[in-house]
Every structure is written in C-alpha cells, then in structure tokens.
N, C-alpha and C positions, 0 to 999 in steps of 0.2 A: 681229700688222696687216701686211698688204702693201702696199709703197714700191715705189713705179717712179719710176727715174730716165734721165732721159737728156741726152746733153752736146752743147752746140755747143765749138767753138774750140779752145785748143792743149792742150799736153800739161803746165802747168799746171792749165787747167781741168778735166781727165783725173783730176789727180792730185787737187785737189779732191773732185771726185766721189767718187772711191776712200774719199776721209775720210769723206766722207757714207755712202758705206755702212758702213766698219767700223764707225763710231761708231752708226750705227741698228742693224745686228746685234748692238754691244753692248747693244744699251737692248732686244732681245729682238724688233726687227722683222724679218720676211722681206723680203728684196729682189728683187722679180720683175721681168721682163719689162716695157718698156713699153707696155703692151697693154691692152685692158679688162678687168676685175677687183680692179685695187686700190681700195685703201681709201685712198691720198694717192699724189700727183702731186708728181715733184722734177723743174720743169727748173733746169738748170744753165746759163745763158745767158751769151753770147757778145756784144759790141757794139764787135767792129773795124771796121765797118762798120753807114750805118743798114739796109741788108736783113739782116743778123745782127738786128738790134732787129727785125723783121719776122718774121723766122722764130722767131725766138722767143716772141711772142706768137702766132705760128698754131700753134706746138707746146702751148704752155696752152691755147688752143682745142682743140687736141686730146684732150688729157686730158680736158675737160670732158665733150667728146661721148663720151668710152671710159665714164667714168663719173661721171654728172650731180651723182649724191650723195657724190662724193669731197672730198675736200680737195686744192686747187690750191695749190702753193708755185713761189716764180719767184726763185731768185738770182744770184748768179752775175755777171759783169761789166755789163749791160745792170739788173737789179735796183740794182744799187750807184752806176751814173750818172744817170743817168735814173727814179729808183722811179714815182713820181707815171707818166712814161707805162709803167711795167711792170706797173702797179696798174690793168692790164684789168679789166672786168668776172665774166672765167672765172676770175681769182687770188682765192682767197684770200686770201696773204697775200705780203709783198715781204720776202726776208730777207737783207738784204746780207753784202757778203763778209767774210769771219775773223769769222763771228757763229754760229760751227756750235753752239752750246749755245740760241743764240735759232730758228736751223733744228729743232733735234732738238724743243724745244718745240710750234714750230707742225704739227710732223708729229702730236704727241699731241695737239695740239688745248689748249695749254694758251696758247697767246697771244688767245683770246676774240677781240675786237672790233678788237685791232690790228693793223691792217692792214699798213704799215709800218717795219720796224725796220731800220733802216739809220747809219751812225755818217759821220765824217771822216777816212777813212783816211791822209789827207796828214798827220795827227799821229801815226799808230801810228808804234809802233818795235821790236815781238814778229812775228814770223812767228808764227801761231797755228792756222794750218790743217794739223795731220802726223797721223803717227798710222797713214795707210792702210799694210795689209797683205793687201788684196784687190784682185786685179786680174781681174775677169771679162773671160776667152778671149785674157787675157794671159799667155805664157811667163815675159816679160822686167819689172820693176815700175820704178815710177818713184820718184823722191826729188825732194821740191821743197827747194833748200837755201837760195832767196833766193827774196824777192817784192819789188815793186814796181820802179820806173825812175824814174829823175830825166833824162833825157837830153832829152823832150818834142821827139820828132821833129812835124815840121808835120802827117803825117798821124796820127797816133797819140792814140787816145785812153787808153791804158794807164794814163800819171802819174797821169789824174783817176779812173780805176775804181779803181788796184790801190795808189795811193798811193805815199809815197816809200818808195828802196832799203832793206830790212834782209835781215840773213842769220840763219842760223840758226846756232849755235854749233857749233864742231866736234865737244864733244862729245856734244851732241845728234844729230849728223850721223849718228856712231859707231854710237850705240845704236840708229836707227833703220834703222842698215843690216844690224847685226849681229840686229835684229826680222825683216830681211827673208829674209836667211839662212837664220833656222831654221823660215822658211815655207819653203823649199825653192828661192827664186827662185837663177840660173844669172845671170840679170845684171840690174844696175839702171843706168838712167839720169838723171843729177842734171839737176837742170831747174829754173831759174826764169824767171821775168818778162824779168831783163835776169843770168844769170848770170855776166859777163865785171863786175859790179860786186859781187862776192861778199867779203864781207870789210870795204868800205871804213867800218862804221857798228859796227863790235867792238871791243872796249876788250881788249886789244891791237890795233891793228887788223892784217888779215890780210889777204891775195890768196890770189888762187881756186888758184894752184900750192902757197903750203902748205898749203891744207887738201887736197888731193889727194896732197900727200906725206903725210898724217899718215895718208889713208885708205890709202895703199900699204905704210904700215909694218906693218896687221895684218887687211889682206885677209881680212873677210868673205865678201864675194863674189869671184867667181871671175874676174866680167867687169864692166869699169865703161865707160858710154859717159856725154860727156858731149851735152845735146843744141844749144845753141845760143851762139857768140859773135860779137859785133860784130868787124870787121878789125884794128881796133886792138888789140883783144884776146888777138891769136893773137900771143904776143911769142916771142921766139927761145927764152926762160926755157921758156917753156910746152910747145915743141914739142922741146926734149933732155926733158923729163921725158916727154914721151909714147914720145919715140922708145926711152928706156931700163926703161919700164915694163909687164911684162909681164901687166897687170891693166885696165890702161887701155887701150879698143880703136883702134887708125888711122882714127878716123873724125871729122871733123869739120866741122860744120853754119857758116857762115860767111856771113847774111845783108846781103848789102850794095845790095838794093833798087837799084840804077841805076849804070851803068857810066860815066856823062857829070857833068863837073865843076860844069855850071852848075845840075842835074836834081837832083843831090846838095845843092846848098847849098840850092835852094828848099826839098827834104825837110830841111834842120837835120841831115846826116849830119855825124859828125865825122870825116869825110876825105874823102881825093880816089880816083880813077882812079889814080896813082900809086902809093898805097900800096895798093889793093888787087892789084895787078899783080903789086907786093913780095910784098904776104903768100900771094897763091898758089903763086908760085915757091915761096917758102921752109917752104912746106909740102909740096909734092911733093920738094923736096931731100932734108929734114929725114925726111921718110914717104910713102916711094915709094911703097907698095901703099897709102896712102891714100885715104877717098874723101872727095873734098869737097863737099857740097854750101853750097845757096846758096838767098837766097830774092830773088824782082828783081820789082818793081812795073814792069806795063804798061802805058801813057796816064798816067802822072800831071801834072798839070793843069800845063799852057803845054810839055808835052813835044814840039817840033817834029821832024820829019823826019831831021833831022839830027842830033837830038840819042842819037831811040831809035836810029840806025844805029853812034853811038859807042858806045852800051850795047851793043848786040851784036856788034860787033868785037869790044868787048874781055873780052866775055864767050867767044866762040868761040875766041879764041887760047889763053885760059887755061886751068889743069888742074881745072876744074870737071866733078865727075861725073854730079850729077845737079842739076835747076833742082826748087824751088816757085814759078812763077807766077802774079800775084794780079793780076787785072787791076783798073785803078785802081777804086777803089767810094767815093762821098762820104762824109764821116763828121761828120755832121751835131755842130758845135764844137770840131772842131778847123781851126788855121790852115789850111791845104789848103782845105776846104771853101770858105773864103771867098776863095781865090787864082784871078784872071785863065786863060783860055785852059782851061775845060774842056774836054775831046775828048770827038768825038763814039763812041755807046757800038761803031760799028762800025769805028772807028780801033781803037779800044782791045783791039775784038774779035783783030782783023787779026794786031797787033803782040804780043797773049797766046800766040795762035796759032801764031808765027815762032817767040818764046819756048821755047815746049815742043815744036815737033819740034827745035830744036837741043838740045835739053835729053834728050832722046829718042835723042837720034843718040850725045851723049856718053855718056849710061846706055849705050849700047850695044855702043860700043865698050870702053867702059873693063871692063866687063864680059867680052868678047872677047879681053883681054890675061888673063883667067888660065884662059882653056880650056889644059887640062893638067898646072895646077897643085896642089898642094894645098892645101888649104884647113880652117879649123876653123870648123863650121857648131850652133851652138844651135838644135834641133827643136824646133819650135812644138810645142802640143798641139792642134792642129786642120791639119786638110788644107788645103792651100793651094786657092781660091776657084774658078780654073779649071783646074788640071789632077785636083784631086784628092788628089795624092800628098802625101807628105809634103813640108815645105817651113821653112825658117828662114833665120836673118843668120850671115853670117861674122862673123866680127870688124871686117873694111873693108867693114861694112856692102854685102855684098854677096848680096843676094835668092837660096837657092838653092832648086830641086825635086829631088828625090831619093825612092828608093823604099828601100821598109823597113820594120819593123814598126812599130806607132802606139806600142812598147813606146817605143823610141829618145824619146817627145818628152819633153823637159826636160834631154834629155842633151847633151852639146858630145859630136860626133861628128867625126872628120877624114876628106874627103870629098876626091874629084881628082873636076873641074870639064871636062866632056865637051863640050858644047855650050851653046850660048844661044839661048834661048826667048821672044822676047816683052821682051827687053830683061835676062832674068833668067839665069840659070847652073841649068844642067840637071847632074847629080853622080848618080853612088853612092857611098855610104857606103864606108870603108875599116876604121873601127873604131870603137867606141866608149870612150869613158876613163871 
C-alpha cells in the first residue's frame, strides 16, 4: 500500500509525521511523495491560526483531486481541536493526536464508517507518539521528549490541542537516542511543545538539566541540540551546563514574542522586558559564540505604535542572532481573538517586514563575526538549494556552504569560514573527523 504524508506546522508535528512514517513502514506500507498515485493520503495538520486550518482543508482537497478513489485521512492539531470542522466531504477519517494505532487502522481501511476518532487529551498522562527513526531528507533527527502545555498564552490554541504537559521518562529518552545513534544520525534535536516544562509531571520530579546530564553521561549521539525554551527557563544552571558540555551545541532558541511589558501582559506571558534583557545578556556572557534565536509576533491586538517601538528597540539592542517573525493572525477559540484593537493587515505586514529586516541584519552581522574562524560543520545529505554546493550547520547554528565531495554527507568536518553570502558562511573544508 502506497501512503503519502504531508505535514504542516512545528517540529513536534514533524516528529509525529516521522513516527507515523516509521510505524507504517513496519506495517509493510510504502511511503511515497504527496503527489498523484498514492492509495492513502495523510494530512498532518496545524491549527495555530485560522489560516492554518484552511490550509489543512486545502491539502485534503488536493489529495482527493490527486486520487479520487484513495483514502484521505486528516490528523494533527486541527483534527484534535475541531474534528467536525476537519471532517469535510473530501476526508474519509479524522484521527486526533496520540492515536497512532487508530491512524494505522484508518490507513488499512479498518475503521469502517467511523469518520471521527478523537479523545480529550487534557486527561492524557503519557507521551504515546514515539519511535521515529526515519526523517526523510534530513541528516539530523528530532526526538520528542515532552508533549502538551499548561501555559495558556492568550494567542495560542496548543494547550487545547495537545493537552496537559507530560514528559517522556529518562530511560525511554535514552533508549530512543541509542536507536537513533544506531541508525547513523550524528545530531539529534530534543523537542517538545513546552520543552522547559520537562519533568514536572514525573515521579520523582526532574528538571530539564537533570535529563541533559543523564544524556551527557552516556553520549550516544555526538551532537545534541535543544529546540526552544521560554525566557524564564534559560537558567544559570542550564547555561553553566551548556558551557561545559562537549556534545550539547551552543545554540538557544528563546521565543520572546514581544519586548513591551503591556503587550506581554495581554499575551499572558510570564515574564517582562527586564527578564528578556537579563536572559539574553547572560546567554552571551556564558556562551560567547552561541546563536540566540527568537520568535516575535508583529501586530498583536491593541499594539500601539509606541508599544511596537519598545519591542523593536529591545530586540535591536540585545544579542539575538536571528528572528522568526509571525504576523499576528486570528486563532478562533483563543482569548486574543476576542481582544479589542485588532490591527489593519497593512500595519501588521509593515511591522513584520521591519522586524524581518532587523533579523536579517543581525544574522549577517553574527555570521561575519566568524569569518576567518574554524568551525565544526555537520554536512547535510542534500546540496544547498541556492548554490548547489554542499551545506550544513555548525555547532552554533551557522548555515555554511562549502565545496567538497558528496561522500562528506553526514560527517562532521572542520572548516574555515572565508566569507558571508546571503547571511550564511562560505567555507572550504579542512578535514573530516
């Protein structure tokens, strides 16, 4: 049976799709591109905005056009938060999150007339979607170590989609890392919906640094990276650990979302601009070469010109090295959708563009600071899409283009950075390790 999978959304969704693909291969299925000719199409949906819901429906309709007789299955966050809205005419089955056995049954045609299979994840206490060992087109793997969120930021539907925060026990994390090492992965990104919440639900309770220390003792994979942490979770203990660790990469992604206290209050974020400044300054002091990324929302409801400028000026002065900028988009069912003062689309776009230009400038400036330096780069197994040359990421998350043989793929090599082009480093390899 030929199964096509397409994925919208975050790294956790990407990991879930990889888990689905791994399980289906074990069941004897062949995973094929999302194109005409498949027997089953799976849309792993996102629901972060109303627009993401619409895109998920569009992909389901596209799958039906690809193969009118195929089964079309919609899963993911949209399926979980609005199963009846996801059950459009083109969809045969809507399968909620954390129901991998039911998803497999849907693929095999064993659900019969049961169109919607969803349960309430706020009562879930375990992480069940694990075991991914195939990451198509990726040199590095992802490993979900935490699921769900208890923060309830006003712009976010995720706690309703993913359920309460829950953690993968350390023994299981180590087992998954060993499996990925056996598959030949040289880098694994530890990911979660609220990674900094790791361990609070375990007995005995653990913190994220406790888990990282356990991993470091056995070090099954030569390079590990953290996905994202909220500003209050970037503790002195964590920074001290990262500074001393030879396997955890000097790279932190810390979504601040805004840099103005009144906007942060409307977002229900649990910190202020002073903490953001303190955190970013501490990261740069402890990890001088680290990449520090962030997420920022442009045009949150009620954001005045003065409030936007506060965010812009804070981000401009702090040592962030790249931005992910998200123009605010309404998400039905969230508190933010009901707030007064929704801004005109043109204003949101203009603010997002200013932030993107600032992020691009910071990214290029950070890259230029490494010209002439030696860096260790994990070479990817596909050429760079712009230049056609080999490419990869340094330990401190610098994108690097380099010349060399395709045989270098999935090996960590030392390079010397010669120049910056398009915000990324250009280099020649020194040696393979």
